[in-house]
C-alpha positions as CSV (number, residue, x, y, z in Angstrom):
1,M,79.9,133.7,148.4
2,G,79.5,133.2,144.6
3,L,81.4,133.5,141.2
4,K,81.4,136.8,139.9
5,I,82.6,137.5,136.5
6,T,83.7,141.2,135.4
7,K,84.5,142.4,132.1
8,S,87.1,145.8,131.8
9,I,87.8,147.5,128.9
10,K,90.8,149.9,129.5
11,L,90.5,153.4,127.5
12,G,94.1,154.9,127.9
13,K,96.1,154.9,131.1
14,F,93.6,156.9,133.2
15,L,90.1,155.2,132.2
16,K,88.6,152.1,132.5
17,I,85.0,150.5,131.9
18,N,84.0,147.7,133.9
19,K,80.7,145.6,133.2
20,N,79.5,143.0,135.0
21,K,75.9,140.9,135.3
22,K,74.0,143.5,137.4
23,S,76.0,146.5,136.5
24,T,78.6,149.1,134.8
25,S,80.7,151.6,135.9
26,I,83.3,153.9,135.0
27,S,86.7,154.7,136.5
28,V,89.3,157.5,136.1
29,G,92.3,158.0,137.9
30,G,95.4,156.0,138.4
31,K,98.1,155.8,141.4
32,D,97.2,158.6,143.4
33,V,93.4,159.1,143.1
34,K,90.5,157.1,141.8
35,V,87.2,158.3,141.0
36,T,84.4,155.8,140.1
37,L,80.7,156.3,138.8
38,N,78.3,153.6,138.3
39,D,74.8,153.2,136.8
40,K,73.4,153.1,140.2
41,K,74.2,157.0,140.5
42,K,76.7,156.1,143.0
43,L,80.3,158.1,143.2
44,T,83.5,157.1,144.9
45,A,86.7,158.5,145.4
46,S,89.5,157.1,146.8
47,L,93.4,157.1,147.5
48,P,94.4,153.8,146.5
49,G,96.7,152.1,149.3
50,T,95.7,154.5,151.9
51,G,91.9,153.3,152.9
52,V,90.7,156.7,152.5
53,S,87.5,156.7,150.2
54,Y,84.3,158.9,150.0
55,D,80.9,157.6,148.7
56,T,77.9,159.7,147.9
57,N,74.8,159.1,146.3
58,L,73.9,161.3,142.9
59,G,70.2,162.2,142.1
60,G,68.9,160.3,145.4
61,K,65.1,160.5,146.4
62,K,63.6,163.7,146.5
63,T,61.9,164.7,149.8
64,G,59.2,167.2,149.9
65,K,55.5,166.9,150.8
66,K,53.1,166.0,147.9
67,K,50.2,168.2,147.5
């Protein structure tokens, strides 16, 4: 396990921007629901304190046959 340094900028009560060496993410929400979108096109929605969360990849690989 290595050292991880993250810079967080809080914009208001419910919006936070997180930046580290490899990625950037935007978090929206508070105590009840939190939604995070990062630059790797991954969306996470969670209910803090419950262990319940949902992850999905946005704009994933296109499937189909090449002509």
